[in-house]
C-alpha positions as a Markdown table, in Angstrom:
| # | Residue | x | y | z |
|---|---|---|---|---|
| 1 | Unk | 62.6 | 155.5 | -84.5 |
| 2 | Unk | 65.0 | 156.3 | -87.3 |
| 3 | Unk | 64.4 | 154.7 | -90.7 |
| 4 | Unk | 66.3 | 151.5 | -91.2 |
| 5 | Unk | 69.0 | 151.5 | -93.9 |
| 6 | Unk | 72.3 | 149.9 | -94.6 |
| 7 | Unk | 75.4 | 152.0 | -93.9 |
| 8 | Unk | 76.8 | 154.0 | -96.8 |
| 9 | Unk | 79.5 | 152.4 | -98.9 |
| 10 | Unk | 78.8 | 148.8 | -97.8 |
| 11 | Unk | 80.8 | 149.1 | -94.6 |
| 12 | Unk | 79.3 | 147.3 | -91.6 |
| 13 | Unk | 81.2 | 149.3 | -88.9 |
| 14 | Unk | 83.1 | 152.5 | -88.7 |
| 15 | Unk | 86.8 | 151.7 | -88.5 |
| 16 | Unk | 87.7 | 155.2 | -87.4 |
| 17 | Unk | 85.9 | 154.5 | -84.1 |
| 18 | Unk | 88.3 | 151.6 | -83.2 |
| 19 | Unk | 90.8 | 153.3 | -80.9 |
| 20 | Unk | 88.0 | 155.2 | -79.2 |
| 21 | Unk | 86.1 | 152.1 | -78.4 |
| 22 | Unk | 89.2 | 150.3 | -77.2 |
| 23 | Unk | 90.0 | 153.1 | -74.7 |
| 24 | Unk | 86.4 | 153.5 | -73.6 |
| 25 | Unk | 86.3 | 149.8 | -72.8 |
| 26 | Unk | 88.6 | 150.4 | -69.8 |
| 27 | Unk | 85.9 | 152.2 | -67.8 |
| 28 | Unk | 84.9 | 148.7 | -66.8 |
| 29 | Unk | 88.2 | 148.3 | -65.0 |
| 30 | Unk | 88.8 | 151.8 | -63.4 |
| 31 | Unk | 88.1 | 151.8 | -59.7 |
| 32 | Unk | 88.8 | 154.4 | -56.9 |
| 33 | Unk | 89.0 | 154.5 | -53.1 |
| 34 | Unk | 85.7 | 155.1 | -51.4 |
| 35 | Unk | 83.6 | 154.2 | -54.5 |
| 36 | Unk | 82.1 | 150.8 | -54.9 |
| 37 | Unk | 82.6 | 149.2 | -58.3 |
| 38 | Unk | 84.0 | 150.3 | -61.6 |
| 39 | Unk | 83.1 | 153.5 | -63.4 |
| 40 | Unk | 80.9 | 151.4 | -65.8 |
| 41 | Unk | 79.1 | 149.7 | -63.0 |
| 42 | Unk | 78.4 | 152.9 | -61.2 |
| 43 | Unk | 77.1 | 154.6 | -64.4 |
| 44 | Unk | 74.8 | 151.6 | -65.0 |
| 45 | Unk | 73.3 | 151.9 | -61.6 |
| 46 | Unk | 73.0 | 155.7 | -62.0 |
| 47 | Unk | 71.2 | 155.3 | -65.3 |
| 48 | Unk | 68.6 | 152.9 | -63.9 |
| 49 | Unk | 68.1 | 155.1 | -60.8 |
| 50 | Unk | 67.6 | 158.1 | -63.1 |
| 51 | Unk | 65.1 | 156.2 | -65.3 |
| 52 | Unk | 63.0 | 155.1 | -62.3 |
| 53 | Unk | 63.2 | 158.7 | -61.0 |
| 54 | Unk | 61.5 | 159.9 | -64.2 |
| 55 | Unk | 64.5 | 161.0 | -66.4 |
| 56 | Unk | 63.8 | 161.5 | -70.1 |
| 57 | Unk | 65.5 | 158.5 | -71.7 |
| 58 | Unk | 66.8 | 160.6 | -74.7 |
| 59 | Unk | 68.5 | 163.2 | -72.5 |
| 60 | Unk | 69.8 | 160.5 | -70.2 |
| 61 | Unk | 71.3 | 158.5 | -73.0 |
| 62 | Unk | 73.4 | 161.5 | -74.0 |
| 63 | Unk | 74.3 | 162.4 | -70.4 |
| 64 | Unk | 75.6 | 159.0 | -69.5 |
| 65 | Unk | 77.4 | 158.6 | -72.8 |
| 66 | Unk | 79.1 | 162.0 | -72.3 |
| 67 | Unk | 80.2 | 161.0 | -68.8 |
| 68 | Unk | 81.6 | 157.7 | -70.0 |
| 69 | Unk | 83.6 | 159.3 | -72.8 |
| 70 | Unk | 85.1 | 161.9 | -70.5 |
| 71 | Unk | 85.9 | 159.2 | -68.0 |
| 72 | Unk | 87.7 | 157.1 | -70.7 |
| 73 | Unk | 90.5 | 159.7 | -70.4 |
| 74 | Unk | 89.9 | 161.3 | -67.0 |
| 75 | Unk | 89.0 | 158.2 | -65.0 |
| 76 | Unk | 87.3 | 159.1 | -61.8 |
| 77 | Unk | 88.3 | 162.8 | -62.0 |
| 78 | Unk | 84.5 | 163.4 | -62.5 |
| 79 | Unk | 82.2 | 166.2 | -61.5 |
| 80 | Unk | 81.7 | 164.9 | -58.0 |
| 81 | Unk | 85.5 | 164.7 | -57.3 |
| 82 | Unk | 86.2 | 168.1 | -59.0 |
| 83 | Unk | 83.6 | 169.8 | -56.8 |
| 84 | Unk | 85.1 | 168.1 | -53.7 |
| 85 | Unk | 88.5 | 169.3 | -54.7 |
| 86 | Unk | 87.3 | 172.9 | -54.7 |
| 87 | Unk | 86.6 | 173.6 | -58.4 |
| 88 | Unk | 83.6 | 175.8 | -59.3 |
| 89 | Unk | 80.9 | 174.2 | -61.5 |
| 90 | Unk | 82.2 | 176.1 | -64.5 |
| 91 | Unk | 85.8 | 175.0 | -63.8 |
| 92 | Unk | 84.8 | 171.4 | -63.4 |
| 93 | Unk | 82.8 | 171.4 | -66.6 |
| 94 | Unk | 85.8 | 172.9 | -68.4 |
| 95 | Unk | 88.0 | 170.0 | -67.2 |
| 96 | Unk | 85.4 | 167.4 | -68.3 |
| 97 | Unk | 85.0 | 169.0 | -71.7 |
| 98 | Unk | 88.8 | 168.9 | -72.2 |
| 99 | Unk | 88.8 | 165.2 | -71.3 |
| 100 | Unk | 85.9 | 164.6 | -73.7 |
| 101 | Unk | 87.5 | 166.6 | -76.5 |
| 102 | Unk | 90.7 | 164.5 | -76.3 |
| 103 | Unk | 88.8 | 161.3 | -77.4 |
| 104 | Unk | 85.8 | 162.7 | -79.3 |
| 105 | Unk | 87.5 | 163.2 | -82.7 |
| 106 | Unk | 86.0 | 160.1 | -84.4 |
| 107 | Unk | 82.4 | 160.9 | -83.3 |
| 108 | Unk | 79.7 | 162.2 | -85.6 |
| 109 | Unk | 79.9 | 166.0 | -85.3 |
| 110 | Unk | 76.3 | 166.6 | -84.4 |
| 111 | Unk | 76.4 | 163.8 | -81.7 |
| 112 | Unk | 79.7 | 165.2 | -80.4 |
| 113 | Unk | 78.2 | 168.7 | -80.0 |
| 114 | Unk | 75.2 | 167.2 | -78.1 |
| 115 | Unk | 77.5 | 165.2 | -75.8 |
| 116 | Unk | 79.8 | 168.1 | -75.2 |
| 117 | Unk | 76.8 | 170.3 | -74.2 |
| 118 | Unk | 75.9 | 167.7 | -71.5 |
| 119 | Unk | 79.3 | 168.2 | -69.9 |
| 120 | Unk | 79.4 | 172.0 | -70.4 |
| 121 | Unk | 76.0 | 172.5 | -68.8 |
| 122 | Unk | 75.4 | 169.4 | -66.6 |
| 123 | Unk | 72.0 | 168.5 | -65.1 |
| 124 | Unk | 71.1 | 166.7 | -62.0 |
| 125 | Unk | 68.8 | 163.7 | -62.2 |
| 126 | Unk | 66.3 | 163.0 | -59.4 |
| 127 | Unk | 67.2 | 159.4 | -58.5 |
| 128 | Unk | 64.5 | 156.8 | -58.0 |
| 129 | Unk | 65.1 | 153.4 | -56.4 |
| 130 | Unk | 67.7 | 151.3 | -58.1 |
| 131 | Unk | 65.9 | 148.2 | -59.4 |
| 132 | Unk | 66.8 | 145.0 | -57.6 |
| 133 | Unk | 67.6 | 143.4 | -61.0 |
| 134 | Unk | 70.2 | 146.1 | -61.7 |
| 135 | Unk | 72.0 | 145.4 | -58.3 |
| 136 | Unk | 72.0 | 141.7 | -59.1 |
| 137 | Unk | 73.5 | 142.3 | -62.5 |
| 138 | Unk | 76.3 | 144.3 | -60.9 |
| 139 | Unk | 77.0 | 141.2 | -58.8 |
| 140 | Unk | 76.6 | 138.7 | -61.6 |
| 141 | Unk | 79.9 | 137.7 | -63.3 |
| 142 | Unk | 80.1 | 137.2 | -67.1 |
| 143 | Unk | 80.9 | 133.7 | -68.3 |
| 144 | Unk | 84.3 | 134.2 | -69.9 |
| 145 | Unk | 85.0 | 132.3 | -73.0 |
| 146 | Unk | 82.8 | 129.3 | -73.6 |
| 147 | Unk | 82.3 | 126.9 | -76.5 |
| 148 | Unk | 79.9 | 123.9 | -76.5 |
| 149 | Unk | 81.8 | 120.7 | -75.9 |
| 150 | Unk | 84.9 | 122.4 | -74.5 |
| 151 | Unk | 85.9 | 123.5 | -71.0 |
| 152 | Unk | 85.3 | 127.2 | -70.1 |
| 153 | Unk | 88.3 | 129.6 | -70.3 |
| 154 | Unk | 88.2 | 131.9 | -67.2 |
| 155 | Unk | 89.9 | 135.2 | -67.4 |
| 156 | Unk | 90.3 | 137.0 | -64.0 |
| 157 | Unk | 89.0 | 139.3 | -62.9 |
| 158 | Unk | 85.7 | 138.8 | -64.7 |
| 159 | Unk | 83.5 | 141.7 | -65.8 |
| 160 | Unk | 80.0 | 141.8 | -64.5 |
| 161 | Unk | 76.7 | 142.2 | -66.4 |
| 162 | Unk | 76.2 | 145.8 | -65.3 |
| 163 | Unk | 79.6 | 146.7 | -66.8 |
| 164 | Unk | 78.9 | 144.9 | -70.0 |
| 165 | Unk | 75.4 | 146.4 | -70.5 |
| 166 | Unk | 76.6 | 149.9 | -69.7 |
| 167 | Unk | 79.5 | 149.7 | -72.2 |
| 168 | Unk | 77.3 | 148.3 | -74.9 |
| 169 | Unk | 74.8 | 151.1 | -74.3 |
| 170 | Unk | 77.5 | 153.8 | -74.6 |
| 171 | Unk | 79.0 | 152.1 | -77.7 |
| 172 | Unk | 75.5 | 151.9 | -79.2 |
| 173 | Unk | 75.0 | 155.7 | -78.8 |
| 174 | Unk | 78.4 | 156.5 | -80.4 |
| 175 | Unk | 77.7 | 154.1 | -83.3 |
| 176 | Unk | 74.1 | 155.1 | -83.9 |
| 177 | Unk | 74.8 | 157.9 | -86.4 |
| 178 | Unk | 76.8 | 155.5 | -88.6 |
| 179 | Unk | 73.8 | 153.1 | -88.8 |
| 180 | Unk | 71.1 | 155.9 | -88.9 |
| 181 | Unk | 69.7 | 154.5 | -85.7 |
| 182 | Unk | 67.8 | 156.2 | -82.8 |
| 183 | Unk | 70.4 | 156.4 | -80.0 |
| 184 | Unk | 67.7 | 156.4 | -77.3 |
| 185 | Unk | 66.2 | 153.1 | -78.3 |
| 186 | Unk | 69.7 | 151.5 | -78.7 |
| 187 | Unk | 70.8 | 152.9 | -75.3 |
| 188 | Unk | 67.7 | 151.6 | -73.4 |
| 189 | Unk | 67.8 | 148.2 | -75.2 |
| 190 | Unk | 71.4 | 147.8 | -74.4 |
| 191 | Unk | 70.9 | 148.7 | -70.7 |
| 192 | Unk | 68.2 | 146.0 | -70.6 |
| 193 | Unk | 69.5 | 143.3 | -72.9 |
| 194 | Unk | 70.7 | 140.9 | -70.1 |
| 195 | Unk | 67.7 | 141.3 | -67.7 |
| 196 | Unk | 67.5 | 137.5 | -67.3 |
| 197 | Unk | 71.1 | 137.4 | -66.0 |
| 198 | Unk | 70.0 | 139.2 | -62.8 |
| 199 | Unk | 68.9 | 135.8 | -61.7 |
| 200 | Unk | 70.5 | 133.4 | -64.2 |
| 201 | Unk | 74.1 | 132.5 | -63.6 |
| 202 | Unk | 76.1 | 133.0 | -66.8 |
| 203 | Unk | 77.2 | 129.7 | -68.3 |
| 204 | Unk | 77.8 | 131.4 | -71.7 |
| 205 | Unk | 77.0 | 129.8 | -75.1 |
| 206 | Unk | 77.7 | 126.4 | -73.7 |
| 207 | Unk | 75.0 | 126.8 | -71.1 |
| 208 | Unk | 72.5 | 128.1 | -73.7 |
| 209 | Unk | 73.1 | 125.0 | -75.9 |
| 210 | Unk | 72.8 | 122.6 | -73.0 |
| 211 | Unk | 69.5 | 124.3 | -71.9 |
| 212 | Unk | 68.3 | 123.4 | -75.3 |
| 213 | Unk | 64.5 | 123.6 | -75.8 |
| 214 | Unk | 64.2 | 125.3 | -72.4 |
| 215 | Unk | 66.4 | 128.3 | -73.2 |
| 216 | Unk | 63.8 | 130.7 | -74.7 |
| 217 | Unk | 61.3 | 130.0 | -72.0 |
| 218 | Unk | 63.9 | 130.5 | -69.2 |
| 219 | Unk | 65.1 | 133.8 | -70.7 |
| 220 | Unk | 61.5 | 135.0 | -71.2 |
| 221 | Unk | 60.4 | 134.1 | -67.7 |
| 222 | Unk | 63.4 | 135.8 | -66.0 |
| 223 | Unk | 63.3 | 138.8 | -68.2 |
| 224 | Unk | 59.6 | 139.3 | -67.4 |
| 225 | Unk | 60.3 | 138.9 | -63.7 |
| 226 | Unk | 62.9 | 141.7 | -63.9 |
| 227 | Unk | 60.6 | 144.0 | -66.0 |
| 228 | Unk | 57.8 | 143.5 | -63.4 |
| 229 | Unk | 59.9 | 145.6 | -61.0 |
| 230 | Unk | 59.4 | 148.7 | -63.2 |
| 231 | Unk | 56.3 | 150.9 | -63.2 |
| 232 | Unk | 54.7 | 152.1 | -66.3 |
| 233 | Unk | 55.4 | 154.0 | -68.5 |
| 234 | Unk | 59.1 | 153.0 | -68.0 |
| 235 | Unk | 58.3 | 149.4 | -68.2 |
| 236 | Unk | 56.6 | 149.9 | -71.6 |
| 237 | Unk | 59.6 | 152.0 | -72.8 |
| 238 | Unk | 62.1 | 149.3 | -71.8 |
| 239 | Unk | 60.0 | 146.4 | -73.3 |
| 240 | Unk | 59.5 | 148.3 | -76.5 |
| 241 | Unk | 63.2 | 149.1 | -76.9 |
| 242 | Unk | 64.1 | 145.4 | -76.3 |
| 243 | Unk | 62.2 | 144.4 | -79.5 |
| 244 | Unk | 65.4 | 145.4 | -81.5 |
| 245 | Unk | 67.4 | 142.7 | -79.8 |
| 246 | Unk | 66.0 | 139.9 | -81.9 |
| 247 | Unk | 68.0 | 140.5 | -85.1 |
| 248 | Unk | 69.9 | 143.0 | -87.2 |
| 249 | Unk | 66.9 | 143.8 | -89.4 |
| 250 | Unk | 66.6 | 147.5 | -88.2 |
| 251 | Unk | 69.1 | 150.3 | -87.9 |
| 252 | Unk | 68.7 | 150.1 | -84.2 |
| 253 | Unk | 69.3 | 146.4 | -84.2 |
| 254 | Unk | 72.5 | 146.8 | -86.2 |
| 255 | Unk | 73.8 | 149.5 | -83.9 |
| 256 | Unk | 73.1 | 147.4 | -80.9 |
| 257 | Unk | 74.6 | 144.1 | -82.2 |
| 258 | Unk | 77.7 | 146.0 | -83.5 |
| 259 | Unk | 78.2 | 147.5 | -80.0 |
| 260 | Unk | 77.6 | 144.1 | -78.3 |
| 261 | Unk | 80.1 | 142.1 | -80.4 |
| 262 | Unk | 82.7 | 144.8 | -80.2 |
| 263 | Unk | 82.5 | 144.9 | -76.4 |
| 264 | Unk | 82.6 | 141.1 | -76.1 |
| 265 | Unk | 85.7 | 140.9 | -78.2 |
| 266 | Unk | 87.5 | 143.9 | -76.6 |
| 267 | Unk | 86.8 | 142.5 | -73.2 |
| 268 | Unk | 89.0 | 139.5 | -74.1 |
| 269 | Unk | 91.5 | 141.5 | -76.1 |
| 270 | Unk | 92.4 | 143.6 | -73.1 |
| 271 | Unk | 93.5 | 140.4 | -71.2 |
| 272 | Unk | 95.7 | 139.4 | -74.2 |
| 273 | Unk | 97.0 | 143.0 | -74.5 |
| 274 | Unk | 98.1 | 143.0 | -70.9 |
| 275 | Unk | 99.8 | 139.6 | -71.3 |
| 276 | Unk | 101.8 | 140.8 | -74.2 |
| 277 | Unk | 102.8 | 144.1 | -72.8 |
| 278 | Unk | 106.6 | 144.9 | -73.0 |
| 279 | Unk | 108.9 | 147.2 | -71.1 |
| 280 | Unk | 109.8 | 148.9 | -74.4 |
| 281 | Unk | 106.1 | 150.0 | -74.6 |
| 282 | Unk | 106.0 | 151.0 | -70.9 |
| 283 | Unk | 109.2 | 152.9 | -70.8 |
| 284 | Unk | 109.2 | 154.1 | -74.4 |
| 285 | Unk | 105.8 | 154.8 | -75.7 |
| 286 | Unk | 104.1 | 155.3 | -72.3 |
| 287 | Unk | 107.0 | 157.2 | -70.7 |
| 288 | Unk | 106.7 | 155.5 | -67.3 |
| 289 | Unk | 109.8 | 157.4 | -66.2 |
| 290 | Unk | 108.5 | 160.7 | -67.4 |
| 291 | Unk | 110.1 | 164.2 | -67.8 |
| 292 | Unk | 110.6 | 166.1 | -64.6 |
| 293 | Unk | 113.2 | 167.5 | -62.2 |
| 294 | Unk | 114.5 | 164.1 | -61.2 |
| 295 | Unk | 114.3 | 162.2 | -64.5 |
| 296 | Unk | 118.0 | 162.2 | -64.9 |
| 297 | Unk | 118.5 | 160.7 | -61.5 |
| 298 | Unk | 115.8 | 158.1 | -62.1 |
| 299 | Unk | 117.5 | 157.1 | -65.4 |
| 300 | Unk | 120.8 | 156.6 | -63.6 |
| 301 | Unk | 119.2 | 154.5 | -60.8 |
| 302 | Unk | 117.6 | 152.2 | -63.4 |
| 303 | Unk | 120.9 | 151.9 | -65.3 |
| 304 | Unk | 122.9 | 151.1 | -62.2 |
| 305 | Unk | 120.3 | 148.5 | -61.2 |
| 306 | Unk | 120.2 | 147.1 | -64.7 |
| 307 | Unk | 116.5 | 147.6 | -64.9 |
| 308 | Unk | 114.5 | 146.5 | -66.7 |
């Protein structure tokens, strides 16, 4: 594990990562025909299947993070689709690397090189069984906004715990160089930080407060029940990684808790961003009616119809 230290210059988080993390958050909401769940959900289940199949956690952390970063710009134009569409493995890798390079600017250079190499020379993981707790997390909605003593604020559609855990894991890897943290420990801990919610419906902070003195015992019991599905040595690796979750006293703890709070806030921010979207942004900045052979005709149609 990397030595614990405070980030240089007194900063507690790297501001230059902001736009990357905002864009990456949307892999929780990208879905495609014929594929169950969002990109984030599928990567979460792939990660657990690879781990039970014997994957090296360090290599897997980089592989899943690289795929997530490429998907933040390419969506589901992934290796499987590109192969189905007739591209050779080298051509598919080149496309994925281009998608990655469009968003990778803020990353630590050494980390970026390692992630790019995962896409340039992809490896196949031998999948093991997907743990039942992982499948339940993919079916378990997050609580929304809760505050003790106040009604819950529900924002539809809710994310699920698989999506949250995967996104925090990927964020944690991207942030690890800033904190001097071991990315593998952060990745595995983040994948496993809500094991209890496989069985425990999410009532948020309000539910935790109302459980009172029972909270720690409930979480411990349900987490241990989930861990019992894993064989050693994987069970030991996961249990050891989860020790960083308790506080921000280690570099790994800081990388994890930064990733966790950023994801929690960005999940709500995307609802607010959608609610405040304007047609000036859609037609101007985002060029909804984009350049092409019929753009002039499109513009005249909209003008005649007085749209928007």
